[in-house]
KEKEMAR-526364 format. One line per field, with one value per residue (C-alpha): residue number from 1; x, y, z; chain; residue in one letter. Coordinates in Angstrom, 2 decimals. Example, Ala and Ser with C-alpha at 12.3 -4.5 7.8 and 13.67 -1.06 7.14 Angstrom:
// KEKEMAR-526364
num <- (1 / 2)
xx <- (12.30 / 13.67)
yy <- (-4.50 / -1.06)
zz <- (7.80 / 7.14)
chaine <- (A / A)
residu <- (a / s)
//
This chain:
// KEKEMAR-526364
num <- (1 / 2 / 3 / 4 / 5 / 6 / 7 / 8 / 9 / 10 / 11 / 12 / 13 / 14 / 15 / 16 / 17 / 18 / 19 / 20 / 21 / 22 / 23 / 24 / 25 / 26 / 27 / 28 / 29 / 30 / 31 / 32 / 33 / 34 / 35 / 36 / 37 / 38 / 39 / 40 / 41 / 42 / 43 / 44 / 45 / 46 / 47 / 48 / 49 / 50 / 51 / 52 / 53 / 54 / 55 / 56 / 57 / 58 / 59 / 60 / 61 / 62 / 63 / 64 / 65 / 66 / 67 / 68 / 69 / 70 / 71 / 72 / 73 / 74 / 75 / 76 / 77 / 78 / 79 / 80 / 81 / 82 / 83 / 84 / 85 / 86 / 87 / 88 / 89 / 90 / 91 / 92 / 93 / 94 / 95 / 96 / 97 / 98 / 99 / 100 / 101 / 102 / 103 / 104 / 105 / 106 / 107 / 108 / 109 / 110 / 111 / 112 / 113 / 114 / 115 / 116 / 117 / 118 / 119 / 120 / 121 / 122 / 123 / 124 / 125 / 126 / 127 / 128 / 129 / 130 / 131 / 132 / 133 / 134 / 135 / 136 / 137 / 138 / 139 / 140 / 141 / 142 / 143 / 144 / 145 / 146 / 147 / 148 / 149 / 150 / 151 / 152 / 153 / 154 / 155 / 156 / 157 / 158 / 159 / 160 / 161 / 162 / 163 / 164 / 165 / 166 / 167 / 168 / 169 / 170 / 171 / 172 / 173 / 174 / 175 / 176 / 177 / 178 / 179 / 180 / 181 / 182 / 183 / 184 / 185 / 186 / 187 / 188 / 189 / 190 / 191 / 192 / 193 / 194 / 195 / 196 / 197 / 198 / 199 / 200 / 201 / 202 / 203 / 204 / 205 / 206 / 207 / 208 / 209 / 210 / 211 / 212 / 213 / 214 / 215 / 216 / 217 / 218 / 219 / 220 / 221 / 222 / 223 / 224 / 225 / 226 / 227 / 228 / 229 / 230 / 231 / 232 / 233 / 234 / 235 / 236 / 237 / 238 / 239 / 240 / 241 / 242 / 243 / 244 / 245 / 246 / 247 / 248 / 249 / 250 / 251 / 252 / 253 / 254 / 255 / 256 / 257 / 258 / 259 / 260 / 261 / 262 / 263 / 264 / 265 / 266 / 267 / 268 / 269 / 270 / 271 / 272 / 273 / 274 / 275 / 276 / 277 / 278 / 279 / 280 / 281 / 282 / 283 / 284 / 285 / 286 / 287 / 288 / 289 / 290 / 291 / 292 / 293 / 294 / 295 / 296 / 297 / 298 / 299 / 300 / 301 / 302 / 303 / 304 / 305 / 306 / 307 / 308 / 309 / 310 / 311 / 312 / 313 / 314 / 315 / 316 / 317 / 318 / 319 / 320 / 321 / 322 / 323 / 324 / 325 / 326 / 327 / 328 / 329 / 330 / 331 / 332 / 333 / 334 / 335 / 336 / 337 / 338 / 339 / 340 / 341 / 342 / 343 / 344 / 345 / 346 / 347 / 348 / 349 / 350 / 351 / 352 / 353 / 354 / 355 / 356 / 357 / 358 / 359 / 360 / 361 / 362 / 363 / 364 / 365 / 366 / 367 / 368 / 369 / 370 / 371 / 372 / 373 / 374 / 375 / 376 / 377 / 378 / 379 / 380 / 381 / 382 / 383 / 384 / 385 / 386 / 387 / 388 / 389 / 390 / 391 / 392 / 393 / 394 / 395 / 396 / 397 / 398 / 399 / 400 / 401 / 402 / 403 / 404 / 405 / 406 / 407 / 408 / 409 / 410 / 411 / 412 / 413 / 414 / 415 / 416 / 417 / 418 / 419 / 420 / 421 / 422 / 423 / 424 / 425 / 426 / 427 / 428 / 429 / 430 / 431 / 432 / 433 / 434 / 435 / 436 / 437 / 438 / 439 / 440 / 441 / 442 / 443 / 444 / 445 / 446 / 447 / 448 / 449 / 450 / 451 / 452 / 453 / 454 / 455 / 456 / 457 / 458 / 459 / 460 / 461 / 462 / 463 / 464 / 465 / 466 / 467 / 468 / 469 / 470 / 471 / 472 / 473)
xx <- (0.00 / 1.47 / 1.82 / -0.77 / -3.25 / -2.58 / -3.14 / -6.36 / -7.69 / -6.74 / -8.63 / -11.74 / -11.50 / -11.14 / -14.25 / -16.23 / -14.81 / -15.69 / -19.30 / -19.42 / -17.98 / -20.19 / -23.20 / -21.74 / -21.24 / -17.51 / -16.47 / -13.24 / -11.19 / -8.19 / -5.35 / -1.67 / -1.63 / -3.18 / -6.66 / -8.59 / -11.29 / -14.15 / -17.29 / -19.35 / -17.28 / -13.69 / -11.23 / -8.03 / -5.40 / -3.89 / -0.71 / -1.06 / 0.33 / -2.17 / -0.73 / -1.71 / -5.27 / -7.18 / -9.15 / -12.63 / -12.15 / -8.94 / -10.65 / -13.52 / -11.08 / -9.06 / -12.15 / -13.26 / -9.78 / -9.95 / -13.40 / -12.55 / -13.94 / -13.55 / -16.42 / -17.49 / -17.89 / -14.67 / -13.13 / -9.59 / -8.05 / -6.07 / -5.04 / -5.13 / -3.19 / -1.82 / 1.26 / 1.47 / 1.62 / -1.96 / -4.13 / -6.74 / -5.77 / -7.70 / -9.05 / -6.99 / -5.52 / -1.85 / 0.12 / -1.88 / -0.75 / -3.12 / -2.30 / -4.43 / -4.44 / -1.50 / -3.81 / -5.57 / -4.52 / -6.23 / -4.74 / -6.48 / -4.85 / -1.50 / -2.82 / -0.79 / 2.25 / 3.73 / 6.97 / 7.03 / 10.10 / 13.33 / 17.07 / 19.79 / 23.44 / 26.55 / 28.37 / 31.84 / 31.88 / 30.99 / 29.26 / 32.39 / 33.85 / 30.71 / 29.61 / 32.59 / 31.20 / 27.49 / 26.55 / 28.17 / 26.75 / 23.24 / 23.35 / 24.42 / 21.85 / 19.05 / 20.00 / 19.95 / 17.14 / 14.67 / 15.62 / 15.78 / 19.56 / 20.01 / 21.10 / 19.77 / 19.80 / 18.42 / 16.92 / 14.32 / 16.62 / 17.42 / 13.73 / 13.02 / 15.82 / 14.40 / 10.93 / 11.86 / 15.07 / 15.41 / 17.70 / 21.04 / 20.25 / 19.05 / 22.41 / 24.23 / 22.11 / 22.60 / 24.58 / 27.98 / 26.76 / 25.19 / 25.07 / 26.25 / 29.56 / 31.03 / 28.77 / 30.47 / 28.63 / 30.35 / 29.29 / 25.70 / 25.62 / 26.99 / 24.44 / 21.53 / 22.05 / 21.09 / 17.70 / 14.99 / 12.52 / 13.93 / 14.82 / 11.33 / 9.55 / 8.66 / 7.99 / 7.42 / 7.69 / 4.05 / 3.00 / 5.35 / 4.42 / 4.39 / 6.22 / 9.43 / 9.49 / 7.89 / 11.06 / 14.69 / 17.72 / 18.16 / 15.10 / 15.12 / 12.27 / 10.78 / 10.24 / 13.47 / 15.55 / 12.77 / 11.53 / 7.86 / 5.50 / 3.65 / 5.79 / 8.64 / 12.06 / 15.83 / 17.34 / 20.84 / 20.84 / 23.28 / 23.95 / 22.65 / 22.79 / 23.95 / 22.00 / 23.54 / 27.23 / 27.84 / 25.13 / 26.25 / 29.82 / 28.67 / 26.66 / 29.68 / 28.06 / 29.51 / 28.31 / 28.08 / 28.37 / 26.25 / 23.94 / 21.42 / 17.85 / 15.72 / 11.94 / 10.38 / 8.38 / 7.44 / 6.01 / 4.16 / 4.89 / 3.19 / 0.16 / 0.09 / 0.23 / -1.84 / -4.77 / -4.98 / -5.14 / -7.60 / -9.83 / -9.22 / -10.20 / -13.45 / -14.16 / -13.63 / -16.38 / -19.16 / -22.10 / -25.23 / -23.37 / -23.66 / -20.46 / -18.66 / -19.34 / -15.62 / -13.30 / -11.40 / -11.88 / -9.77 / -8.20 / -7.78 / -5.79 / -4.05 / -5.18 / -3.60 / -0.32 / -0.53 / -1.06 / 2.01 / 4.08 / 2.72 / 3.25 / 6.79 / 7.55 / 6.54 / 8.38 / 11.59 / 11.19 / 10.81 / 14.12 / 15.69 / 14.28 / 15.76 / 19.03 / 19.31 / 18.50 / 21.28 / 23.73 / 22.84 / 23.70 / 26.90 / 28.08 / 27.52 / 29.42 / 32.25 / 32.17 / 32.14 / 34.10 / 36.21 / 36.35 / 32.92 / 33.36 / 29.65 / 27.95 / 24.35 / 23.08 / 19.59 / 16.78 / 13.29 / 9.89 / 6.45 / 3.16 / 3.88 / 2.75 / 5.35 / 4.71 / 5.75 / 4.87 / 2.47 / 0.47 / 0.41 / 1.43 / -0.03 / 1.84 / 0.11 / 2.43 / 4.22 / 7.71 / 8.99 / 10.63 / 11.73 / 14.15 / 17.58 / 16.57 / 17.23 / 14.36 / 13.96 / 11.38 / 11.46 / 9.91 / 8.85 / 11.40 / 11.83 / 11.95 / 14.36 / 14.45 / 15.57 / 17.57 / 16.13 / 16.49 / 13.45 / 12.63 / 10.32 / 7.22 / 4.47 / 1.75 / 2.39 / 2.96 / 6.73 / 6.29 / 6.80 / 5.68 / 7.05 / 7.19 / 5.58 / 2.31 / 0.29 / -1.89 / -3.37 / -4.67 / -3.00 / -6.33 / -6.36 / -2.68 / -2.76 / -4.73 / -1.77 / 0.72 / 4.03 / 6.94 / 10.14 / 12.28 / 14.76 / 14.88 / 18.24 / 17.12 / 16.50 / 13.96 / 14.94 / 11.99 / 10.74 / 7.18 / 6.73 / 3.45 / 5.50 / 6.89 / 3.34 / 1.89 / 4.84 / 5.52 / 6.58 / 3.34 / 1.37 / 2.96 / 2.88 / 5.98 / 8.37 / 9.38 / 6.17 / 5.94 / 9.38 / 8.90 / 5.59 / 7.11 / 10.15 / 7.96 / 5.74 / 8.77 / 8.53 / 11.90 / 15.10 / 16.28 / 19.92 / 20.71 / 18.89 / 19.29 / 18.35 / 17.43 / 19.91 / 18.77 / 15.58 / 14.92 / 11.25 / 9.86)
yy <- (0.00 / 3.40 / 6.26 / 8.18 / 5.36 / 5.38 / 9.13 / 8.81 / 6.13 / 8.25 / 11.21 / 9.11 / 7.88 / 11.47 / 12.50 / 9.67 / 10.50 / 14.15 / 13.19 / 10.78 / 13.37 / 16.12 / 14.08 / 14.14 / 17.89 / 17.81 / 19.87 / 18.85 / 21.05 / 19.50 / 21.09 / 20.25 / 17.45 / 19.54 / 18.88 / 21.61 / 20.15 / 22.20 / 21.63 / 23.93 / 23.24 / 23.00 / 22.95 / 21.06 / 20.63 / 17.38 / 17.08 / 14.00 / 13.32 / 12.30 / 8.78 / 8.02 / 7.44 / 9.73 / 7.55 / 8.52 / 7.23 / 9.21 / 12.38 / 11.96 / 11.35 / 14.44 / 16.63 / 15.31 / 16.08 / 19.61 / 20.22 / 19.36 / 21.87 / 22.42 / 21.61 / 25.26 / 25.14 / 27.00 / 25.84 / 25.24 / 23.98 / 26.65 / 24.64 / 21.03 / 19.42 / 16.07 / 14.79 / 12.22 / 9.19 / 10.14 / 7.09 / 6.03 / 5.43 / 3.97 / 7.40 / 10.14 / 9.63 / 8.81 / 11.54 / 14.39 / 17.57 / 19.71 / 22.95 / 23.96 / 26.88 / 26.76 / 25.86 / 22.96 / 19.37 / 16.30 / 13.13 / 10.69 / 12.46 / 11.17 / 7.86 / 5.25 / 4.93 / 8.12 / 9.23 / 6.39 / 7.73 / 7.00 / 6.97 / 6.87 / 6.15 / 5.38 / 2.09 / 3.19 / 0.41 / 0.14 / -2.75 / -4.60 / -4.48 / -5.63 / -8.19 / -10.41 / -10.83 / -10.83 / -14.34 / -13.82 / -10.31 / -11.47 / -14.21 / -11.77 / -9.15 / -11.70 / -12.87 / -9.43 / -7.83 / -10.70 / -13.49 / -11.56 / -11.82 / -8.30 / -7.26 / -3.77 / -3.11 / 0.03 / 0.93 / 3.22 / 6.24 / 6.09 / 6.03 / 8.82 / 10.85 / 10.20 / 11.32 / 14.34 / 15.68 / 14.16 / 12.04 / 13.46 / 12.69 / 9.22 / 8.47 / 9.67 / 7.43 / 4.10 / 1.26 / 0.06 / -3.42 / -5.16 / -3.09 / -0.03 / -1.60 / -0.89 / 1.91 / 5.19 / 7.51 / 10.66 / 9.86 / 9.26 / 12.60 / 14.40 / 12.70 / 14.23 / 17.37 / 15.40 / 14.38 / 16.61 / 17.94 / 15.85 / 18.79 / 20.23 / 17.33 / 17.81 / 15.09 / 14.19 / 10.96 / 11.11 / 10.37 / 7.39 / 3.71 / 2.69 / -0.56 / 1.43 / 2.39 / -0.43 / -2.38 / -1.76 / -2.89 / -3.57 / -3.47 / -5.00 / -3.27 / -5.84 / -3.28 / -1.31 / -2.16 / -3.81 / -2.81 / -3.68 / -5.00 / -3.50 / -1.36 / -1.00 / -2.30 / -2.21 / -2.07 / -2.13 / 0.10 / 0.99 / 4.58 / 4.36 / 7.96 / 11.34 / 14.42 / 16.97 / 16.18 / 18.92 / 17.63 / 14.03 / 15.00 / 16.67 / 13.55 / 11.33 / 9.50 / 8.30 / 5.99 / 2.30 / 3.06 / 0.89 / 2.75 / 1.61 / 2.93 / 2.22 / 2.72 / 2.12 / 3.89 / 4.03 / 0.49 / -0.32 / 3.09 / 4.85 / 2.62 / 3.27 / 7.05 / 7.36 / 5.22 / 6.84 / 10.31 / 9.42 / 8.04 / 11.17 / 13.45 / 11.56 / 11.58 / 15.35 / 15.96 / 17.84 / 15.72 / 16.31 / 17.72 / 15.73 / 13.81 / 14.30 / 11.66 / 10.78 / 9.85 / 13.13 / 14.79 / 17.82 / 19.03 / 22.69 / 24.75 / 22.95 / 19.54 / 20.24 / 21.09 / 17.93 / 15.84 / 17.36 / 16.42 / 12.86 / 12.59 / 13.82 / 10.89 / 8.42 / 10.46 / 10.39 / 6.64 / 6.18 / 8.00 / 5.66 / 2.62 / 3.65 / 4.62 / 1.14 / -0.54 / 1.49 / 0.51 / -3.16 / -2.88 / -0.96 / -3.58 / -6.40 / -4.48 / -4.07 / -7.76 / -9.03 / -6.39 / -4.61 / -0.85 / 0.49 / 4.20 / 4.83 / 8.19 / 9.35 / 11.33 / 12.20 / 11.00 / 12.22 / 11.91 / 11.11 / 10.99 / 13.87 / 17.40 / 20.18 / 23.82 / 25.86 / 29.36 / 29.86 / 26.71 / 23.05 / 21.14 / 17.62 / 15.31 / 11.98 / 9.88 / 13.01 / 14.41 / 17.82 / 19.52 / 22.84 / 24.83 / 23.22 / 20.21 / 16.71 / 14.25 / 10.62 / 9.32 / 5.51 / 3.49 / -0.11 / -2.79 / -3.34 / 0.32 / 3.19 / 5.49 / 9.12 / 11.44 / 14.89 / 18.44 / 20.39 / 23.70 / 25.00 / 25.46 / 27.11 / 26.09 / 22.51 / 23.36 / 22.91 / 19.18 / 16.36 / 12.75 / 10.06 / 7.41 / 6.25 / 5.27 / 2.09 / 1.52 / -1.83 / -2.58 / -5.41 / -7.24 / -7.24 / -7.65 / -11.45 / -11.16 / -9.51 / -11.42 / -11.60 / -12.43 / -11.23 / -14.26 / -12.23 / -9.26 / -7.68 / -7.19 / -9.68 / -9.75 / -11.49 / -12.27 / -14.96 / -14.35 / -15.23 / -13.29 / -10.09 / -10.73 / -10.67 / -7.86 / -5.57 / -6.61 / -3.82 / -4.28 / -3.10 / 0.37 / 3.33 / 3.82 / 6.21 / 8.09 / 10.10 / 10.79 / 12.42 / 14.21 / 15.77 / 17.16 / 18.54 / 20.23 / 21.75 / 23.05 / 20.93 / 19.18 / 18.81 / 15.22 / 14.72 / 10.98 / 7.90 / 4.65 / 1.19 / -1.70 / -4.53 / -6.49 / -5.72 / -7.10 / -7.24 / -8.55)
zz <- (0.00 / -0.91 / 1.52 / -0.54 / 0.03 / 3.77 / 3.93 / 1.86 / 4.19 / 7.22 / 5.79 / 5.20 / 8.80 / 10.05 / 8.13 / 9.74 / 13.16 / 12.76 / 12.05 / 15.02 / 17.41 / 16.05 / 17.14 / 20.67 / 20.63 / 19.87 / 16.86 / 15.08 / 12.76 / 11.01 / 9.05 / 8.54 / 11.10 / 13.88 / 15.26 / 17.04 / 19.30 / 20.75 / 22.74 / 24.92 / 28.03 / 26.76 / 23.89 / 23.14 / 20.43 / 19.12 / 17.04 / 14.85 / 11.36 / 8.67 / 8.50 / 12.12 / 13.37 / 15.69 / 18.13 / 19.27 / 22.83 / 23.23 / 21.97 / 24.43 / 27.29 / 26.38 / 26.23 / 29.62 / 30.94 / 29.50 / 31.02 / 34.65 / 37.14 / 40.84 / 43.17 / 43.16 / 39.38 / 38.54 / 35.26 / 36.53 / 33.25 / 31.40 / 28.33 / 27.04 / 24.22 / 23.06 / 21.25 / 18.40 / 20.75 / 21.76 / 22.52 / 25.11 / 28.72 / 31.64 / 32.65 / 31.03 / 27.55 / 27.12 / 25.39 / 26.91 / 28.66 / 30.69 / 32.50 / 35.48 / 37.86 / 40.28 / 43.16 / 41.45 / 40.64 / 39.14 / 40.75 / 38.38 / 35.44 / 36.72 / 38.04 / 39.89 / 37.61 / 39.04 / 37.39 / 34.97 / 33.19 / 31.40 / 32.03 / 29.36 / 30.08 / 28.12 / 28.68 / 27.56 / 24.95 / 21.29 / 19.54 / 18.45 / 21.96 / 23.75 / 21.15 / 21.99 / 25.51 / 24.68 / 25.95 / 29.36 / 29.70 / 28.76 / 31.40 / 34.09 / 33.14 / 33.01 / 36.50 / 38.12 / 36.10 / 35.74 / 38.14 / 41.43 / 41.54 / 42.91 / 46.41 / 47.13 / 50.88 / 52.51 / 55.86 / 57.36 / 57.65 / 53.92 / 52.96 / 55.47 / 53.87 / 50.40 / 51.51 / 53.62 / 52.07 / 48.60 / 46.41 / 47.56 / 51.20 / 50.18 / 48.54 / 51.67 / 53.92 / 52.12 / 53.74 / 52.50 / 51.63 / 48.64 / 45.47 / 47.37 / 48.38 / 44.94 / 43.68 / 42.83 / 45.22 / 43.95 / 40.39 / 41.49 / 43.30 / 40.24 / 37.99 / 39.90 / 37.79 / 34.66 / 36.11 / 34.63 / 37.21 / 40.07 / 42.29 / 41.80 / 43.52 / 47.17 / 49.69 / 53.31 / 55.27 / 56.34 / 52.73 / 52.31 / 52.76 / 56.43 / 55.54 / 55.06 / 58.72 / 60.72 / 61.45 / 62.34 / 60.41 / 56.71 / 54.47 / 50.99 / 49.24 / 46.82 / 44.04 / 44.20 / 41.14 / 39.13 / 35.65 / 36.16 / 33.51 / 30.57 / 28.30 / 30.81 / 29.84 / 30.15 / 26.67 / 25.23 / 22.16 / 19.38 / 18.34 / 14.78 / 13.52 / 14.79 / 13.65 / 16.03 / 16.37 / 18.95 / 21.28 / 20.71 / 21.59 / 24.83 / 25.66 / 24.99 / 22.07 / 18.78 / 16.01 / 17.09 / 20.80 / 23.10 / 25.46 / 28.07 / 28.05 / 31.12 / 31.25 / 34.65 / 37.32 / 40.98 / 41.08 / 44.35 / 45.86 / 42.95 / 43.36 / 47.11 / 46.66 / 43.49 / 44.60 / 48.03 / 46.50 / 43.77 / 46.53 / 48.60 / 45.70 / 45.26 / 49.01 / 49.17 / 46.61 / 48.45 / 49.62 / 47.61 / 44.62 / 41.39 / 40.73 / 37.41 / 34.78 / 34.73 / 37.60 / 37.11 / 40.47 / 41.32 / 44.55 / 45.47 / 47.93 / 50.79 / 49.57 / 46.18 / 47.89 / 49.98 / 46.87 / 45.23 / 48.27 / 48.24 / 44.48 / 45.05 / 47.35 / 44.63 / 41.98 / 44.01 / 44.49 / 40.72 / 40.26 / 42.85 / 41.06 / 37.71 / 39.37 / 40.92 / 37.60 / 35.99 / 38.74 / 38.27 / 34.60 / 35.33 / 37.79 / 35.32 / 32.64 / 35.12 / 36.00 / 32.41 / 30.48 / 33.05 / 33.55 / 32.56 / 31.76 / 32.03 / 32.47 / 32.75 / 29.75 / 31.04 / 33.30 / 32.37 / 34.11 / 32.70 / 34.59 / 36.97 / 37.72 / 37.64 / 38.42 / 35.41 / 34.18 / 37.08 / 36.26 / 37.25 / 34.13 / 34.17 / 31.79 / 31.26 / 29.10 / 27.94 / 28.52 / 29.51 / 26.50 / 27.95 / 25.83 / 25.87 / 27.98 / 26.71 / 26.32 / 25.31 / 22.84 / 22.50 / 19.72 / 20.18 / 21.02 / 17.28 / 16.28 / 16.86 / 19.87 / 19.86 / 22.07 / 21.38 / 22.60 / 23.73 / 22.03 / 24.77 / 22.62 / 24.72 / 22.23 / 23.33 / 27.00 / 26.84 / 26.22 / 23.73 / 23.36 / 25.66 / 22.92 / 19.71 / 21.38 / 21.15 / 18.11 / 19.24 / 22.73 / 24.64 / 24.62 / 20.82 / 20.02 / 19.80 / 16.57 / 14.87 / 12.76 / 14.63 / 12.36 / 13.99 / 13.19 / 11.15 / 13.52 / 14.33 / 17.93 / 20.74 / 23.58 / 26.82 / 29.08 / 31.43 / 30.22 / 26.56 / 26.34 / 26.62 / 23.14 / 21.83 / 23.99 / 23.29 / 19.69 / 17.33 / 15.39 / 18.45 / 18.31 / 15.97 / 13.79 / 15.50 / 12.32 / 11.77 / 15.53 / 15.54 / 12.23 / 13.28 / 16.47 / 14.69 / 12.08 / 14.79 / 16.70 / 19.85 / 19.57 / 17.60 / 17.04 / 18.08 / 18.05 / 16.75 / 18.69 / 17.45 / 19.75 / 20.28 / 23.36 / 25.33 / 28.84 / 29.81 / 33.08)
chaine <- (A / A / A / A / A / A / A / A / A / A / A / A / A / A / A / A / A / A / A / A / A / A / A / A / A / A / A / A / A / A / A / A / A / A / A / A / A / A / A / A / A / A / A / A / A / A / A / A / A / A / A / A / A / A / A / A / A / A / A / A / A / A / A / A / A / A / A / A / A / A / A / A / A / A / A / A / A / A / A / A / A / A / A / A / A / A / A / A / A / A / A / A / A / A / A / A / A / A / A / A / A / A / A / A / A / A / A / A / A / A / A / A / A / A / A / A / A / A / A / A / A / A / A / A / A / A / A / A / A / A / A / A / A / A / A / A / A / A / A / A / A / A / A / A / A / A / A / A / A / A / A / A / A / A / A / A / A / A / A / A / A / A / A / A / A / A / A / A / A / A / A / A / A / A / A / A / A / A / A / A / A / A / A / A / A / A / A / A / A / A / A / A / A / A / A / A / A / A / A / A / A / A / A / A / A / A / A / A / A / A / A / A / A / A / A / A / A / A / A / A / A / A / A / A / A / A / A / A / A / A / A / A / A / A / A / A / A / A / A / A / A / A / A / A / A / A / A / A / A / A / A / A / A / A / A / A / A / A / A / A / A / A / A / A / A / A / A / A / A / A / A / A / A / A / A / A / A / A / A / A / A / A / A / A / A / A / A / A / A / A / A / A / A / A / A / A / A / A / A / A / A / A / A / A / A / A / A / A / A / A / A / A / A / A / A / A / A / A / A / A / A / A / A / A / A / A / A / A / A / A / A / A / A / A / A / A / A / A / A / A / A / A / A / A / A / A / A / A / A / A / A / A / A / A / A / A / A / A / A / A / A / A / A / A / A / A / A / A / A / A / A / A / A / A / A / A / A / A / A / A / A / A / A / A / A / A / A / A / A / A / A / A / A / A / A / A / A / A / A / A / A / A / A / A / A / A / A / A / A / A / A / A / A / A / A / A / A / A / A / A / A / A / A / A / A / A / A / A / A / A / A / A / A / A / A / A / A / A / A / A / A / A / A / A / A / A / A / A / A / A / A / A / A / A / A / A / A / A / A / A / A / A / A / A / A / A / A / A / A / A / A / A / A)
residu <- (x / x / x / x / x / x / x / x / x / x / x / x / x / x / x / x / x / x / x / x / x / x / x / x / x / x / x / x / x / x / x / x / x / x / x / x / x / x / x / x / x / x / x / x / x / x / x / x / x / x / x / x / x / x / x / x / x / x / x / x / x / x / x / x / x / x / x / x / x / x / x / x / x / x / x / x / x / x / x / x / x / x / x / x / x / x / x / x / x / x / x / x / x / x / x / x / x / x / x / x / x / x / x / x / x / x / x / x / x / x / x / x / x / x / x / x / x / x / x / x / x / x / x / x / x / x / x / x / x / x / x / x / x / x / x / x / x / x / x / x / x / x / x / x / x / x / x / x / x / x / x / x / x / x / x / x / x / x / x / x / x / x / x / x / x / x / x / x / x / x / x / x / x / x / x / x / x / x / x / x / x / x / x / x / x / x / x / x / x / x / x / x / x / x / x / x / x / x / x / x / x / x / x / x / x / x / x / x / x / x / x / x / x / x / x / x / x / x / x / x / x / x / x / x / x / x / x / x / x / x / x / x / x / x / x / x / x / x / x / x / x / x / x / x / x / x / x / x / x / x / x / x / x / x / x / x / x / x / x / x / x / x / x / x / x / x / x / x / x / x / x / x / x / x / x / x / x / x / x / x / x / x / x / x / x / x / x / x / x / x / x / x / x / x / x / x / x / x / x / x / x / x / x / x / x / x / x / x / x / x / x / x / x / x / x / x / x / x / x / x / x / x / x / x / x / x / x / x / x / x / x / x / x / x / x / x / x / x / x / x / x / x / x / x / x / x / x / x / x / x / x / x / x / x / x / x / x / x / x / x / x / x / x / x / x / x / x / x / x / x / x / x / x / x / x / x / x / x / x / x / x / x / x / x / x / x / x / x / x / x / x / x / x / x / x / x / x / x / x / x / x / x / x / x / x / x / x / x / x / x / x / x / x / x / x / x / x / x / x / x / x / x / x / x / x / x / x / x / x / x / x / x / x / x / x / x / x / x / x / x / x / x / x / x / x / x / x / x / x / x / x / x / x / x / x / x / x / x / x / x / x / x / x / x / x / x / x / x / x / x / x / x / x)
//
């Protein structure tokens, strides 16, 4: 099928969708890959190339998101938009960004996977160097990443430091045993500067899980240093192309280098915090007042500030989880190949609220793309990923997509044809269904997603990375 045919089919689908949404009171205008959505209560904008489908459910979710009001009827949403990985979520759509008044938050818009995010680091080796040791390295990584072969001790004072003071204090409070016995603490402290938004998260022990503090001595948190399920992964990638040689040089990247991309979140801690505060937002809704048709309840004033502190605890934990995963990989590189001259390039958050430009910016499956900041946009495990630089576009709330975006639900993906026998990449997993659920065919192609955002002035692509070995739990 030619690209012209795909675009023609997409336009026919858009025409049908426009008619269907019009009957529900949602007016859609479309030009040059940008959709303007309007109804009597709200408006939103979606960036989506003609070759990719606009989904009715995602549109309805975004408009519900954009129409959220406080209990007193105040329309607290300032602006709503979505990036090309836009697709339906459980409550709020993935790939959406919504700005609210500074004193208002929507916990369900972030959900329970708080600070699901990404970390990219160099290994200090190129493909030819690491390929000689691939079997031994794969065995070691499978053991520590998937087979519970890690040793990550902590104790109550470290988790209290993480909650009350932040990541730097957490690093200072860790014991000298297990993974920490050989970790380079000075390097980890220096790498905090490459973590986007990390210093902006608050926190307090009173919002943290009680299990962290209910016993003395060493605690081995069962989630710390684990990828999690779904679309989370640890992936060895090859630098495939360099578009900005100056930025690549500053990042320490050259053609054929091996890098490590980590996608994981706050695991059980995010669920603990997110569910409690979604329940709290619902419980705070005034008695006798009609509940909103969606589960998008807002919190105002002091409760909004409390939520941001609680969210910050989970967000800090997500950073710690990705940091531990990176250290596990570094230690196996050291064990198998010797001196691993690894450095962190960037750590970016998704599914968080950050206060920017006098507003609370809710990013649900979207990434901060402030001017000059680095961001990561992964494809599927069979498609390329990109290191990009943000251009700080206010029309898109200083954001970009957090990936290519699913095009087929996990429930439906088994009906696809999966023929990856000749693939140049490898998936290592203990659960074979992951190879089906997360198959490349289930995701949008990354190329149009990147191109649309470059054309619209959200990002500038710097380096393209291709998958080599993906570890999925």
